[in-house]
C-alpha positions as CSV (number, residue, x, y, z in Angstrom):
1,N,103.4,86.9,112.5
2,T,106.7,86.4,110.7
3,S,107.7,84.0,108.6
4,G,111.0,82.8,106.8
5,A,113.3,80.9,104.7
6,S,116.5,79.7,105.4
7,I,119.5,76.9,104.1
8,S,121.9,74.5,106.2
9,Q,124.5,72.9,105.9
10,I,126.2,70.1,108.2
11,I,129.8,69.1,107.6
12,T,130.4,66.1,109.4
13,R,134.2,63.6,109.9
14,D,133.3,60.6,112.2
15,S,136.1,58.2,113.0
16,R,135.2,56.6,115.9
17,N,135.8,52.8,116.2
18,R,131.9,52.3,116.8
19,P,128.6,53.9,117.3
20,E,127.8,52.3,120.6
21,Y,130.4,52.6,123.0
22,P,132.9,54.4,121.5
23,T,137.0,53.7,123.2
24,D,139.1,55.2,120.2
25,G,138.3,58.1,117.8
26,S,136.2,61.2,117.3
27,K,133.5,62.8,115.9
28,M,133.1,66.5,114.7
29,N,130.6,68.4,113.4
30,L,129.9,72.2,111.7
31,T,126.6,72.9,111.2
32,S,125.8,76.8,109.4
33,T,122.6,78.1,108.9
34,L,121.8,81.3,106.6
35,A,118.1,82.6,107.0
36,G,116.6,85.6,105.2
37,S,118.8,87.7,103.0
38,F,118.4,87.1,99.4
39,L,116.3,84.1,100.3
40,G,113.6,86.1,101.5
41,G,111.1,86.6,104.8
42,N,111.6,88.5,108.0
43,H,114.0,86.6,109.7
44,N,117.7,87.4,109.2
45,Y,120.9,85.9,110.9
46,I,123.7,83.4,110.1
47,K,124.2,80.7,113.2
48,N,127.0,78.6,113.2
49,S,128.2,75.5,115.4
50,F,131.4,74.0,116.2
51,E,131.4,70.1,117.9
52,I,133.8,67.7,119.0
53,N,133.7,64.9,120.4
54,N,136.8,62.6,121.4
55,F,137.3,59.1,122.9
56,S,141.0,57.9,124.9
57,S,140.7,54.4,126.0
58,I,142.3,53.8,129.4
59,S,142.0,49.8,129.5
60,E,139.2,47.7,127.3
61,K,136.0,49.1,129.4
62,T,136.7,52.4,130.4
63,V,136.8,55.0,128.3
64,I,137.2,58.7,128.8
65,S,135.0,61.1,126.5
66,Q,135.5,64.6,125.7
67,I,133.2,67.5,123.9
68,F,133.7,71.1,123.1
69,K,131.2,73.1,121.3
70,I,130.8,76.1,120.6
71,G,128.0,78.3,118.7
72,N,127.8,81.8,117.4
73,L,124.7,83.5,115.9
74,S,124.9,87.1,114.4
75,Y,122.1,89.1,113.1
76,I,121.8,90.4,109.2
77,N,120.5,94.0,109.1
78,N,118.3,93.9,106.1
79,S,117.2,97.7,105.5
80,N,114.1,96.6,103.1
81,N,112.4,94.7,105.7
82,A,111.2,97.2,109.5
83,N,110.0,93.8,110.4
84,S,113.4,92.1,110.3
85,I,113.5,89.8,113.2
86,V,115.7,86.7,114.4
87,P,112.9,84.3,115.8
88,I,113.7,82.8,119.8
89,S,113.5,79.3,117.9
90,A,117.1,80.3,116.4
91,R,118.9,81.4,119.6
92,Y,121.0,79.0,121.9
93,F,119.4,77.4,125.0
94,M,121.2,75.5,127.6
95,G,120.3,73.6,130.7
96,G,118.8,70.5,131.9
97,S,118.4,67.1,128.8
98,G,118.4,69.7,126.0
99,M,116.0,67.5,124.9
100,S,113.8,70.1,123.8
101,Y,115.5,72.7,121.8
102,G,118.4,73.3,123.8
103,E,121.8,72.5,124.8
104,M,122.5,69.2,127.8
105,L,123.7,70.9,130.9
106,R,123.5,68.3,133.3
107,G,122.9,69.7,137.2
108,Y,120.6,72.6,136.5
109,R,116.8,72.9,135.2
110,E,115.8,72.5,131.3
111,N,117.0,76.0,129.6
112,S,117.8,77.8,132.6
113,I,121.3,79.0,131.9
114,G,121.8,81.8,129.7
115,P,119.4,85.4,129.3
116,Y,116.3,85.6,131.4
117,L,113.4,87.6,131.4
118,T,110.4,86.2,132.8
119,G,111.2,83.2,131.0
120,P,114.1,82.1,129.4
121,T,115.1,84.2,125.6
122,G,117.9,82.6,124.4
123,G,121.5,83.8,123.8
124,N,123.5,84.5,120.6
125,L,127.3,83.0,121.9
126,M,127.6,79.8,123.2
127,L,129.8,77.4,125.2
128,K,130.3,74.3,126.4
129,Y,132.5,71.7,127.9
130,S,131.7,68.0,128.8
131,L,133.8,65.5,130.7
132,E,133.0,61.7,131.1
133,F,134.6,58.9,132.9
134,R,133.0,55.6,131.5
135,M,132.9,52.2,132.7
136,L,131.3,49.3,130.4
137,F,129.0,47.3,132.0
138,S,127.8,45.3,128.9
139,S,128.4,45.0,125.5
140,D,124.7,43.2,124.4
141,P,123.0,44.9,124.7
142,T,125.7,48.0,125.2
143,V,125.2,49.5,128.8
144,Y,127.5,51.6,130.8
145,G,127.7,53.9,133.7
146,F,129.7,57.4,133.7
147,L,130.9,60.0,136.2
148,F,130.5,63.3,134.2
149,A,131.6,67.3,134.8
150,D,130.2,69.8,132.8
151,M,130.5,73.8,132.5
152,G,128.7,75.9,129.8
153,N,127.2,79.3,129.2
154,I,125.0,81.3,127.0
155,W,125.6,85.5,126.2
156,S,123.4,87.6,124.5
157,D,126.8,89.4,123.0
158,Y,130.3,89.5,123.2
159,D,130.7,92.5,125.5
160,V,128.4,90.7,128.0
161,V,131.1,87.2,127.7
162,K,132.8,86.4,131.2
163,L,134.7,82.5,130.7
164,T,134.8,82.9,134.7
165,D,130.9,82.4,134.7
166,L,130.8,79.3,133.7
167,K,128.0,77.3,134.9
168,R,129.7,74.1,136.6
169,S,128.1,70.7,137.4
170,A,129.2,67.1,138.6
171,G,127.3,64.1,138.8
172,I,127.1,60.2,137.7
173,G,124.6,58.2,135.2
174,F,124.3,55.3,133.3
175,R,123.1,54.3,129.3
176,L,121.1,51.6,127.9
177,Y,121.3,51.1,123.9
178,M,118.5,48.9,122.7
179,P,118.9,49.1,118.9
180,M,115.0,49.4,118.4
181,L,114.1,51.7,121.1
182,G,117.6,54.0,120.8
183,V,119.3,55.3,124.2
184,L,117.5,54.8,127.7
185,G,119.5,56.8,130.2
186,Y,119.2,58.4,133.8
187,D,121.3,61.2,135.4
188,I,122.1,62.8,138.5
189,G,124.1,66.1,138.3
190,Y,124.7,69.0,141.2
191,G,124.9,72.2,139.9
192,F,128.2,74.3,142.0
193,D,126.7,77.7,140.2
194,S,123.6,79.5,140.6
195,T,121.0,80.8,137.9
196,I,119.0,83.6,138.1
197,I,116.4,81.5,139.4
198,D,118.2,80.3,142.5
199,D,118.8,83.7,144.4
200,G,122.3,83.5,144.4
201,K,122.8,79.6,145.9
202,A,124.3,76.7,144.5
203,H,121.7,75.3,142.3
204,G,122.1,72.1,143.7
205,W,120.7,68.5,142.9
206,E,119.0,67.9,139.6
207,H,117.5,64.3,137.8
208,L,117.6,63.7,134.3
209,F,115.9,61.2,132.2
210,I,117.2,60.5,128.8
211,F,114.9,59.0,126.2
212,G,115.6,58.6,122.3
213,M,118.7,60.7,121.8
214,P,121.7,60.1,119.7
215,M,124.4,58.2,121.0
216,N,127.6,60.6,121.9
């Protein structure tokens, strides 16, 4: 059994013109977490993630959305604690809807991208880029469809990072925003690359249902 104490800070800048269907502006997040060290406990790490989501309009109802996200997790050596660890819950995961605790990458199974033994083990480095071409169907309630292209990966350390090994996907989807329910959505994506569970073949089609996630 282990226990940990951590402290986090989130710095956000939001210049979007409206949250439900932004047509201009951007949203940036910098999240930092320090666990262990002088805080005590067995969990000893520092984790930093940076995300920027930019919006640019082509016309009144058509918008291009781009998301770029990077992350790094580093172990803090604590010589005073022989049981010092980084818990698996702190590591990065990727694939699928990301609704559990990972990063969304459509066209692949949940948490199937990154270090994998008998199951996903999570990684310490994360890189992701997503592009969406959105078309507004209704503004009340907000309903829009989109074409998307995603790519990203998770690595265990810098010495195994290969930017040519990004997992790529493309597909279509839609979102419905209901003020009392949040977001309802459905995506269908095709994964062009293989994961450890695909035996060297392209992963193929995956269907995703989105419920209650915040609007991007």
